[in-house]
N, C-alpha and C positions, 0 to 999 in steps of 0.2 A: 591395591588391586593389581592383578597380573595384566601387563600390557600385551596387546596383540602384536605379533610380528607383522611385517608387511606382506608376508606370503598370503596368498588367497586360499583360505580354507574351503572355499566353494569349489576349487579345482579338484579334479581327480588326478592323482600322481601315479607314476609307474617307474620302475627301475629294475635292473638286474642286481640281485642281492648276493650273488656268489662271484668269486674270482673268475675272470675269463680264462678259458683253457680247456684242455681235454679232461674229462672226468665222468663219473657216473651220473651226477645230478647237477643241474643248474636251476636257479630259482628266479622267476620274474614275479615281482611283488607289485600289487595294485592297491591303492587306498583312496577312499573318497566316496561321495554320494553316488557316483555313476559306476563304481567298481563292478558291481554285479551285472549291470546293463552291458558294460564293455565285455565282460567275460562271456556273456551270452552270444556276442558277435564273433568270438574267436574260438570257442571251445564247445564241443559236443561230446557227451559221454558215450561210451560204447553201447550203452543201453538206450541211447536216444534222448536222454534228459538234458536240460540246460541248467546252468548255475542258478538262475532265478528260482528254480524249483528245489534246490538242494537245502537241506537243513544246515543250520550253523554248526561249525566244527565237524563237518563231514568231508571226506576225501573221496574223489571219484576218478576212475580211470577213463581216458578217452583220447581225443585227438584235437590238435590245434589246426584250424582250417584258415586258408587264405582263399576266400570264396569257396570253390568246390575242391580245391587242391589241399591235400594233407601236408602240413609243414613238419609235424612231429607228433609222436605219441606222448602223452603227458598224464600226470596226476594233478588234479586241481583241488585245492582246499578252500572252503568258504568259511569266513569268519564274520559274523554280522555285528554291527554296532549295537550296544556300546562295549561288548565283551571281545575286544580285539586289542592289538598292541597300540593302535592309534586312537581307539574308541570310535573309529569310523568303520564302515563296511570295508573289509579287506579280502582280497583274493591272492592266493599264492599258487603259481603254476610251476610245477616241477617238471622241467624238460630234461632231455639229454644235455649234458654239459659240453658245449662246443661253440665256437664263435658263430657259426652259421645258424643253428637252430635257436640259440638264445637271442641273437640280434634280430632274427626274422620274427620271432614271437614278440619281442619288445616293439618292433616297428608296427606290427599289426595292432597291438594294444594302443600305441600312440596314434595311429591312423584312425582308431575307433573312438577317440575322444579324450584320452588321457594326455597329460603333458609329462615330460621328463622331470623327475624329482631333483631338487637341489641336494647338495651334500648334507646328509643328516636330517633330511626333511621328515622322514617317517618318525624318528625320535623327537624331532621338533614338534610335530603334531601331537605326539603323545604328551609332551609337556604342555602345549597350549590348550589341549583338551582336558587337562587336569588328571591324566593317568599317572604321570610322574612329576615330582618336583625337580628343580634344576640339579640338585646334588645327585639324584637318581639318574637323570639323563646323562650327566657327566660320567657316572659310574658305568654306563653302557659302553662308552668309549674306552674306559679304563679296563673293562673286561676284555675287549677286543685286543687291546695293546698289552695285556698282562705279560710280564717277562718271567715270573716265578709263581709257584703255588701260593706263596704268601701274598703277593700283589693281587693274585686272583681272588683269594679269600677276602682281602680288604675291599676290593671292588664289589664282590657279591654282597658283602655286608652293607656297603653303602647303597647298593641297588635295593636291598630289602628294607631300607629306611632307617638303618642304625644311626647314622649321623642326623638325619631329619628328626628322629625321635628326641635326640639330645637337644637339638635346636628348638624344637617345639616346646619342650619343657621350660627352657630358658625364656622363650617368648611369652608363654602363659604367665610366668611369674612376673615378668616385666609389665605385662598388660594389667595384671592385678594391682600392682603398685601404682601404675600410671592412672588407672581408673579411679583409685582412691584419691590421688592428688587432684585430679580433674574435678571430682565431686566436691572436694573441699574448696576449690576455687569458684566453681559455678554456683554452689548452694551453701554458702557459709552460714546462713541462718536456719537451714533445715535440720531436722533431727536425724542426721545420718551418722552412723557409726564410722568415725574416721580413725585410722590407726595413727599412732604417735610418730613424730619424726624419728625418734630412736628406733622404733620398729621398722620404719621405712628404710632407714640406713642399714639396719641389720639384714633386711631382705636383699638390698642392693649389694652389700658386702658378700653375701652368699652367691649371688649371681656373678659378681666379679670373679670370685674364686672358681666357679664352674667355667667361665669364659677363659680364665688363665689355664685351666686343665686342657681345654680344647686347643688353645693356642700351643700348648706344650706338645700336643700330638701332631702338630703340623709338620715338623721336621721329619719325623718318622714316616708319616703318610706320603709326603713328597718324595722321600727316598724310595719307598716301595713302588711308587708310581713311575718315577723318572729314572731311578737308579742313581748311583754315584760313581765318581771316577777314582780309581786307585792306581797310582803311578808306582811302578817298580823301578827303583833307581839304585845306583851303586857304581863303583869304579869298574873298569873293563874286566871281563873274565871272572866275575864272582858267581855267575850262574843265574843271571836275571832272566834270560830267555828260557833256560831249563825250568825256572820257577813258574814262568807264564804257562809253559806247556803242562806242568804238573797240576796247576790250578784248573786249567781248562780240560785236563785229562785227554789231551790230543796234541799232536805236533803242529803247533801254529807258527812258531818261530824257528829259524835255523839255528842249530847249536853246533859250535865248533870250539876247539881249544885255542883258536886264534883270537887275540884281543881285538875288539873293534868290529866284530862280525856284524853286530846290529848298528846300522848307520842312521836309521830313522825310526820314529816311534811306530810300534805295531800295536793295534788295538783289537780287542775282542770282548764280547759280553760273556760273563760267567754268572751262574747261579750259585752263590755262596751261602749255604744254609738259609735259602729263601730270599736272600737279598740280591737284587740285580747289581752287579759290579761291572763297570767298564774298565777292564784291566788294560794298562798301557805299559808296554815294555819299551824302555828308552835306551838310547846309546850310552855306553859307559862314560862316566864323567871323570876326566883326567887331562892334564896338560898334553897337548899334541901340536905338531907342526903340520899335520895333514889338513888340507883345506876342507875336504869333505867331512872328516871326523869333527873338525871344529864347528861346522854348521850343525852336525848331529847333536853335539853337546849343547850348543845354543838352544836348539829345539827341546832337548831334554830339560833344561832349566826352565824354559817357558811352560812345559807341561807340568813341572813340579809346582809352579805358581798356581795352576788350575786344579790341583789335586784336592779331593775331599779327604783322602787317606793315602799316606805314603808308606810303601813297603821298602825300607832301606835294607839292601842285601849286603851282608858282610861275609867274607871268606873265613870260616871258622878254622880252616886248616893252615892259615897263614897269620903272621903278625900284622897288627893294624898298621896302616900306612898314613901318610899325611893326607892323601886323597880321602880316606875313610874319615879322618878327623874333621876335615873341612865339611864333608857332607853331614856328619853328625851335628856340627855347629850350625850349619845353614838350615837344618830341618828341626832344630830342638824345640821351637815354639809351634810346630805344626802337628796335627794329628798323625801319628806314625806308629809303625810296628817295626822293630829291628828283627830282621830275619837272618839268623846265623846259619849260613848254608854249609854244605859239605860235611855234615856230621858223620858220614860214612868213612871219613879220613881222620887220622889222629889230630886232636885239637891243639892248636898253637895260639889262637887268639886269647888275649887276656880280657876276660869279661868283667873284671872288677870295676873298671871305669864306667861300665854300662849299667851298674846297679841302679835301680829306681826307674829304669825304662822298661816298657813292655817289649819283651823279646821272646822269640820262638826259635828253637833249633830244628832245622830240617835238612834232609838230603833230597834236593830237587831231582837229582839223577835217579835215586832209588825210590822216591815217593814217600820216604819216611818223614813223619811229622807234619804232613800236609793237612791232615784233619785237625791237628792242634792249631795250625795257622788259621784255618777257616773259622774255628771257634773264636780265636782272638780277633779276627776281622769282624765277626758278628758282634762280639762284646764291644768293640770300638764304636760300632754304629749305635747300638741301643743304650750303652752306658747305664745298664740297670733299669731302663724304662721297659714297660710292657711293649711288646711288638704291636705296631700300628695295625697289623692284620687282625688283631683280636678285639679291637675297640672301634667305636665310631670316631673316625679321625678326619681331620682336614687333609685334603689330598692335593691341593694345588694353590698357587699363589693368589689367584682371584679370591678363593674362599678365605685364605689367611688374611689378606688385606681387609676384607669386609669385617672379619671377626675382630681384627685390631681396632677398626673404626668403632665397632660396637662396644668393645672394652673401654676405649677412650671416652666414649659418651657416658657410660655407666660411672666411670671414675669422676668425670666432671659433675655428674648428678650428685654423687656422694659429697664432693667438695662444696657444692652449692648448699647442701643441708648443713654441713659443718660450719660454713660461714654465715649461716642464717640468712641466705639470700631469698629472694621472692620464689614461692613455689612454682610460679610460671616458668622460671628458668630451669628448675628441675624437670618439669613436664616436657620442656623443649628437648632437653638432653635425652630423656627416655624415648621420646619420639624418634630422635636420630638413631638411638641404639636399635630400636625395633626396625627402622628402615634398613640399617646395615645388615641385620639378620635376615630380613626379607630379600636382600640382594643375594645372599647365599642360596636360599631355597628357590628364588625366582619369583616370589610374590611381588617384589619391586625390582624391575629390570628394564633396561632400554634396548632398543633394537640393535644398536651397535655391538653391545656386549653379547647379546644373544646370537647374532650372526657370526661373531668371532668364535664362539664356542662350537656352534654346529658346523662351521666350515671345516673343522678338523675331521669330521666324520667322512666315511666313504658315502657314495651317492645312494647305495641301496639300504642304508641303515637308518 
């Protein structure tokens, strides 16, 4: 059963649901059993009507009043339970966006009986009232924080129930097997059709395979949700900063012919073929007596250790140096792409020792080859897998851990059958597997986890 959070669903809540600042429209949102009553106290339509007389899903032009004084002109939309975002009576007041009218309107609503919403409480109520499961509620936050079109598509798919549907299918199959085992335990003498242990094992093996596929989607889903770090490294003056600017398509880093121009890491977010990459331009790595440069090189090596993907830049117009060879050796066991820069100049580098490595030729200065590099970066992420944006995917570590727990429980259930152990032990493992799946969707959840999830939301969502 879904556990109730400690928030009081009897309260009527309110919050500003748009960013504070000057703009055309700002929204004050109200939800709860007294939402319409409170709206009656602060809003009158230009035609003289009050919200309690408005039809659901209708919008009305009028004024916000503080007693007899007009605070702002506004549009009010009424949405009656259960067909609203929270499945409660909801009112949305569209004011002029500005600190004074919005805050004044919110204060009037709070003075009229509402309380200020907690972060994410509107979506939390949608979850507690059964409109969304927990994966869909998390998808709301993912939509707000989407960094690329692909991450937005993934979040929208999750909000539509794509992941929930896959989990429901697994859950129903586990329930069917579990019910059959329980029946064989509770009614051994009854004339009940019981499937064989071999069939049970076959069903569980199929479920195990589906859980493995879902777990396989986790890495891609988390990448689209959170992005990954790609560190641009190389010796001084090979064009690392020029490459950063070319990938970003704007001048983010200072570019000069003087070696050592970049002294500290420069970071920026780039949308590379739908994947959010945090690009890090680092100081050139080479022996130096300069104290500041040494510190920059130390930080460069620290960032290399944190990299999800390394772009090792080599100067294609020069012979390979000892510094190049050291970096090639240091990064050989890491996910990397060799970027052979300065293809606009005559080539001098010997590429034969680099055969077997993923390498791309570019001219960061002229912009040549950058599209090919982006495709190589995309391939390095997906490695032949389907993009997580197109499938129902696990998108965060909480979901991944619960799914691993479910998979482990199913594996132990299969082992108990193989070892001819008591069916009660198999039933216990299946119950644990179902509980872990319930943690993903929110059917089994505790207040601590729930509060941690929704504390990441803004107050008005």
